[in-house]
Structures are given as C-alpha cells and as structure tokens.
TORMARRO-483281 format. One record per residue (C-alpha): residue in one letter; residue number from 1; x, y, z. Coordinates in nm, 4 decimals. Each point is the difference from the previous one (the first is absolute). Last residue first. Layout:
# residues N
+------+-----+----------+----------+----------+
! code ! pos !        u !        v !        w !
+------+-----+----------+----------+----------+
!    A ! NUM !        X !        Y !        Z !
...
+------+-----+----------+----------+----------+
***
This chain:
# residues 77
+------+-----+----------+----------+----------+
! code ! pos !        u !        v !        w !
+------+-----+----------+----------+----------+
!    X !  77 !   8.9291 !   9.8395 !  10.7138 !
!    X !  76 !  -0.0059 !   0.1269 !  -0.3567 !
!    X !  75 !  -0.1946 !  -0.2321 !  -0.2261 !
!    X !  74 !   0.1961 !  -0.1279 !  -0.2989 !
!    X !  73 !  -0.1577 !  -0.0920 !  -0.3323 !
!    X !  72 !   0.2738 !  -0.1591 !  -0.2070 !
!    X !  71 !   0.0510 !  -0.0518 !  -0.3705 !
!    X !  70 !   0.2704 !  -0.1994 !  -0.1747 !
!    X !  69 !   0.0723 !   0.0536 !  -0.3663 !
!    X !  68 !   0.0704 !  -0.1452 !  -0.3436 !
!    X !  67 !  -0.1858 !  -0.3294 !  -0.0063 !
!    X !  66 !  -0.2106 !   0.0601 !   0.3107 !
!    X !  65 !   0.0621 !  -0.0623 !   0.3676 !
!    X !  64 !  -0.2753 !   0.1478 !   0.2094 !
!    X !  63 !   0.0158 !   0.0758 !   0.3712 !
!    X !  62 !  -0.2939 !   0.1262 !   0.2042 !
!    X !  61 !  -0.0499 !   0.1243 !   0.3536 !
!    X !  60 !   0.3714 !   0.0177 !   0.0758 !
!    X !  59 !   0.0185 !   0.1254 !   0.3589 !
!    X !  58 !   0.2033 !   0.2685 !   0.1774 !
!    X !  57 !   0.0994 !  -0.0127 !   0.3658 !
!    X !  56 !   0.3617 !  -0.0699 !  -0.0932 !
!    X !  55 !   0.2449 !  -0.2912 !  -0.0194 !
!    X !  54 !  -0.2397 !  -0.2469 !  -0.1647 !
!    X !  53 !  -0.1095 !   0.2794 !  -0.2368 !
!    X !  52 !   0.3581 !   0.0491 !  -0.1207 !
!    X !  51 !   0.0651 !  -0.3711 !  -0.0570 !
!    X !  50 !  -0.3006 !  -0.0246 !  -0.2338 !
!    X !  49 !   0.1074 !   0.3184 !  -0.1795 !
!    X !  48 !   0.3610 !  -0.1096 !  -0.0524 !
!    X !  47 !  -0.0791 !  -0.3578 !  -0.1108 !
!    X !  46 !  -0.2419 !   0.1118 !  -0.2711 !
!    X !  45 !   0.2095 !   0.3074 !  -0.0825 !
!    X !  44 !   0.2879 !  -0.2224 !  -0.1117 !
!    X !  43 !  -0.1903 !  -0.0655 !  -0.3251 !
!    X !  42 !   0.0434 !   0.3661 !  -0.1002 !
!    X !  41 !  -0.3005 !   0.1126 !  -0.2043 !
!    X !  40 !  -0.1786 !   0.1968 !   0.2695 !
!    X !  39 !  -0.3529 !   0.1334 !   0.0471 !
!    X !  38 !  -0.0823 !   0.1347 !   0.3446 !
!    X !  37 !  -0.3433 !   0.0843 !   0.1391 !
!    X !  36 !  -0.0005 !   0.1713 !   0.3386 !
!    X !  35 !  -0.3048 !  -0.0230 !   0.2272 !
!    X !  34 !  -0.0724 !   0.2237 !   0.2984 !
!    X !  33 !  -0.0613 !  -0.1710 !   0.3362 !
!    X !  32 !   0.2428 !   0.2306 !   0.1886 !
!    X !  31 !   0.0644 !   0.3269 !  -0.1830 !
!    X !  30 !   0.2545 !   0.0284 !  -0.2803 !
!    X !  29 !   0.3294 !   0.1873 !  -0.0275 !
!    X !  28 !   0.2117 !  -0.2861 !   0.1340 !
!    X !  27 !  -0.1830 !  -0.2371 !  -0.2376 !
!    X !  26 !   0.1225 !   0.1991 !  -0.3012 !
!    X !  25 !   0.3591 !  -0.0062 !   0.1229 !
!    X !  24 !  -0.0220 !  -0.3740 !   0.0660 !
!    X !  23 !  -0.1376 !  -0.0575 !  -0.3522 !
!    X !  22 !   0.2914 !   0.1971 !  -0.1488 !
!    X !  21 !   0.2494 !  -0.2095 !   0.1983 !
!    X !  20 !  -0.1708 !  -0.3260 !  -0.0953 !
!    X !  19 !  -0.0037 !   0.0795 !  -0.3720 !
!    X !  18 !   0.3603 !   0.1342 !   0.0166 !
!    X !  17 !   0.1686 !  -0.3061 !   0.1560 !
!    X !  16 !  -0.0025 !  -0.1683 !  -0.2482 !
!    X !  15 !  -0.0379 !   0.1182 !  -0.3574 !
!    X !  14 !  -0.2397 !   0.2585 !  -0.1429 !
!    X !  13 !  -0.1618 !  -0.0676 !  -0.3373 !
!    X !  12 !  -0.3552 !   0.0162 !   0.1245 !
!    X !  11 !  -0.0404 !   0.1967 !   0.3219 !
!    X !  10 !  -0.3586 !   0.1024 !  -0.0631 !
!    X !   9 !  -0.1127 !   0.1416 !   0.3334 !
!    X !   8 !  -0.3674 !   0.0375 !   0.0896 !
!    X !   7 !  -0.1370 !   0.1858 !   0.3036 !
!    X !   6 !  -0.3327 !  -0.0274 !   0.1830 !
!    X !   5 !  -0.0646 !  -0.3435 !  -0.1462 !
!    X !   4 !  -0.3528 !  -0.1171 !  -0.0814 !
!    X !   3 !  -0.0610 !  -0.3608 !   0.0996 !
!    X !   2 !  -0.2576 !  -0.1886 !  -0.2045 !
!    X !   1 !  -0.1651 !  -0.2861 !   0.1830 !
+------+-----+----------+----------+----------+
***
C-alpha cells in the first residue's frame, strides 16, 4: 500500500534535536489523521522519533533506514 503524505520535510544535514523540533512544528500545523513524511540524516533521529510518538498521540506508519538517510511517515493523532 502506497501512502501519500500531506506534507514532506527534508531535514537532511540537520543535527539533533532540530529534525524532531521541525517535525513537531509541522505536525502542530496539521489536521488530525494527516500524514507527515520526514527525511533525516542524523542517526539520533531514529531514537528521537520513536520516543516522541510513544509520548504523543502520533503514530509512525512507516520507518525506513537506508544507507544515507532515515525516513518516517508519521500520522498526526
């Protein structure tokens, strides 16, 4: 199943905590059930994003760890 995001953020090159902070800002401006796609290159983002969704109503629908980047599809709760 192909998920089409409502908003995409390419946060490549940013270091912790900026990818998470910019994703939070984007999610704050979105409607419930909308999908945010985030691309990050900081390895700390994997832990940060998974911890973030456990503490909020948001959900990671898809996580991909590739050679140079991490990608997340996050559904706003």
